[in-house]
C-alpha positions as a Markdown table, in Angstrom:
| # | Residue | x | y | z |
|---|---|---|---|---|
| 1 | Met | 95.2 | 131.8 | 41.0 |
| 2 | Ala | 92.6 | 131.8 | 38.3 |
| 3 | Val | 93.6 | 131.0 | 34.8 |
| 4 | Asn | 92.5 | 133.5 | 32.2 |
| 5 | Asn | 91.1 | 131.4 | 29.3 |
| 6 | Glu | 91.2 | 134.2 | 26.9 |
| 7 | Ala | 94.9 | 134.8 | 27.5 |
| 8 | Leu | 95.6 | 131.1 | 27.1 |
| 9 | Glu | 93.7 | 130.9 | 23.8 |
| 10 | Lys | 95.6 | 134.0 | 22.6 |
| 11 | Arg | 98.9 | 132.5 | 23.5 |
| 12 | Glu | 98.0 | 129.1 | 22.0 |
| 13 | Phe | 97.1 | 130.9 | 18.7 |
| 14 | Gln | 100.4 | 132.8 | 18.8 |
| 15 | Val | 102.4 | 129.6 | 19.3 |
| 16 | Glu | 100.5 | 128.0 | 16.4 |
| 17 | Arg | 101.4 | 131.0 | 14.2 |
| 18 | Glu | 105.1 | 130.6 | 15.2 |
| 19 | Met | 105.1 | 126.9 | 14.4 |
| 20 | Leu | 103.5 | 127.6 | 11.0 |
| 21 | Ala | 106.0 | 130.3 | 10.3 |
| 22 | Lys | 108.9 | 127.9 | 11.1 |
| 23 | Val | 107.4 | 125.2 | 8.9 |
| 24 | Arg | 107.0 | 127.7 | 6.0 |
| 25 | Gly | 110.3 | 129.4 | 6.7 |
| 26 | Val | 108.8 | 132.9 | 6.8 |
| 27 | Pro | 108.6 | 135.6 | 9.5 |
| 28 | Val | 105.7 | 135.2 | 12.0 |
| 29 | Glu | 104.4 | 138.6 | 11.0 |
| 30 | Ser | 103.6 | 137.2 | 7.5 |
| 31 | Ile | 101.2 | 134.6 | 8.9 |
| 32 | Glu | 97.7 | 135.9 | 8.8 |
| 33 | Ala | 96.0 | 136.3 | 12.1 |
| 34 | Gln | 92.9 | 134.3 | 11.3 |
| 35 | Pro | 90.8 | 132.4 | 13.8 |
| 36 | Tyr | 91.3 | 129.0 | 12.2 |
| 37 | Arg | 93.8 | 126.4 | 13.3 |
| 38 | Tyr | 97.1 | 125.6 | 11.5 |
| 39 | Asp | 97.5 | 122.2 | 13.0 |
| 40 | Gln | 97.0 | 120.2 | 9.8 |
| 41 | Glu | 99.7 | 122.0 | 7.9 |
| 42 | Val | 102.2 | 121.8 | 10.8 |
| 43 | Asn | 101.3 | 118.1 | 11.4 |
| 44 | Asn | 101.8 | 117.3 | 7.7 |
| 45 | Ala | 105.2 | 119.0 | 7.7 |
| 46 | Val | 106.3 | 117.1 | 10.8 |
| 47 | Glu | 105.2 | 113.8 | 9.3 |
| 48 | Arg | 107.1 | 114.5 | 6.1 |
| 49 | Arg | 110.3 | 115.3 | 8.0 |
| 50 | Gln | 109.8 | 112.3 | 10.2 |
| 51 | Ser | 109.5 | 110.1 | 7.2 |
| 52 | Val | 112.8 | 111.5 | 5.8 |
| 53 | Phe | 114.6 | 110.8 | 9.1 |
| 54 | Glu | 113.1 | 107.3 | 9.2 |
| 55 | Asp | 114.3 | 106.5 | 5.7 |
| 56 | Glu | 117.8 | 107.8 | 6.5 |
| 57 | Leu | 117.9 | 105.6 | 9.6 |
| 58 | Leu | 116.6 | 102.5 | 7.8 |
| 59 | Ala | 119.2 | 103.0 | 5.0 |
| 60 | Glu | 122.0 | 102.6 | 7.5 |
| 61 | Ser | 121.5 | 98.9 | 8.1 |
| 62 | Glu | 120.8 | 95.8 | 6.2 |
| 63 | Pro | 117.6 | 95.0 | 8.1 |
| 64 | Gly | 116.5 | 98.6 | 7.6 |
| 65 | Arg | 117.1 | 98.4 | 3.8 |
| 66 | Arg | 115.1 | 95.2 | 3.7 |
| 67 | Ile | 112.2 | 97.0 | 5.5 |
| 68 | Arg | 112.3 | 99.8 | 2.9 |
| 69 | Gln | 112.3 | 97.3 | 0.1 |
| 70 | Leu | 109.3 | 95.5 | 1.7 |
| 71 | Arg | 107.4 | 98.8 | 2.0 |
| 72 | Val | 108.0 | 99.5 | -1.7 |
| 73 | Glu | 106.6 | 96.0 | -2.5 |
| 74 | Lys | 103.6 | 96.6 | -0.2 |
| 75 | Asp | 102.8 | 99.9 | -1.9 |
| 76 | Ser | 102.8 | 98.3 | -5.3 |
| 77 | Leu | 101.0 | 95.1 | -4.4 |
| 78 | Leu | 97.8 | 95.8 | -6.3 |
| 79 | Asp | 99.8 | 96.6 | -9.4 |
| 80 | Thr | 101.8 | 93.4 | -8.9 |
| 81 | Ile | 98.6 | 91.3 | -8.6 |
| 82 | Trp | 97.2 | 93.0 | -11.7 |
| 83 | Ile | 100.5 | 92.2 | -13.6 |
| 84 | Ala | 100.4 | 88.5 | -12.5 |
| 85 | Thr | 96.9 | 88.1 | -13.8 |
| 86 | Ser | 97.3 | 90.0 | -17.0 |
| 87 | Pro | 97.8 | 88.7 | -20.6 |
| 88 | Arg | 101.2 | 88.5 | -22.1 |
| 89 | Glu | 100.8 | 91.8 | -24.1 |
| 90 | Ile | 100.2 | 93.8 | -20.9 |
| 91 | Lys | 103.3 | 92.2 | -19.3 |
| 92 | Val | 105.4 | 93.1 | -22.2 |
| 93 | Leu | 104.1 | 96.7 | -22.2 |
| 94 | Trp | 104.7 | 97.0 | -18.4 |
| 95 | Thr | 108.3 | 95.9 | -18.8 |
| 96 | Lys | 108.9 | 98.3 | -21.7 |
| 97 | Val | 107.4 | 101.2 | -19.7 |
| 98 | Gly | 109.5 | 100.3 | -16.7 |
| 99 | Glu | 112.6 | 100.3 | -18.8 |
| 100 | Leu | 111.7 | 103.6 | -20.4 |
| 101 | Leu | 111.2 | 105.2 | -17.0 |
| 102 | Gly | 114.2 | 103.5 | -15.4 |
| 103 | Asp | 112.2 | 101.8 | -12.8 |
| 104 | Glu | 113.8 | 98.9 | -11.0 |
| 105 | Gln | 111.5 | 96.0 | -10.7 |
| 106 | Thr | 111.0 | 94.4 | -7.2 |
| 107 | Ala | 111.5 | 90.7 | -6.9 |
| 108 | Leu | 107.8 | 90.3 | -6.5 |
| 109 | Val | 107.1 | 92.1 | -9.8 |
| 110 | Arg | 109.7 | 90.0 | -11.6 |
| 111 | Asp | 108.0 | 86.9 | -10.3 |
| 112 | Ala | 104.6 | 88.2 | -11.4 |
| 113 | Leu | 105.9 | 89.0 | -14.9 |
| 114 | Ala | 107.3 | 85.4 | -15.1 |
| 115 | Ile | 103.8 | 83.8 | -14.5 |
| 116 | Glu | 102.4 | 82.4 | -17.7 |
| 117 | Pro | 99.0 | 84.0 | -18.5 |
| 118 | Val | 96.0 | 81.7 | -18.3 |
| 119 | Glu | 94.4 | 81.1 | -21.7 |
| 120 | Asp | 90.6 | 81.2 | -21.9 |
């Protein structure tokens, strides 16, 4: 039994349109029938949802909450290093902006702010 490549490609395109319609929350008919692939938009939506589920699962346990906290510190590591090596005025400003925005400082940022600036 020979496989009809054209029929397979047409079905694959229809499935991609259906996935995109589901991601966008719209009817399939509203998705334009253009010959480009929708993979990236669908993949991005799946990754965002996966991230939400992962955060929810991590929040359920103490080790998971610690992992989330370490990820936050990792994401702000360059800022933390900059703070640690900054003069006193920058550290004061950083603290005031954080208070104004209601940002909670990580332990690493608090440690960085406590480092005495090196005088030239």
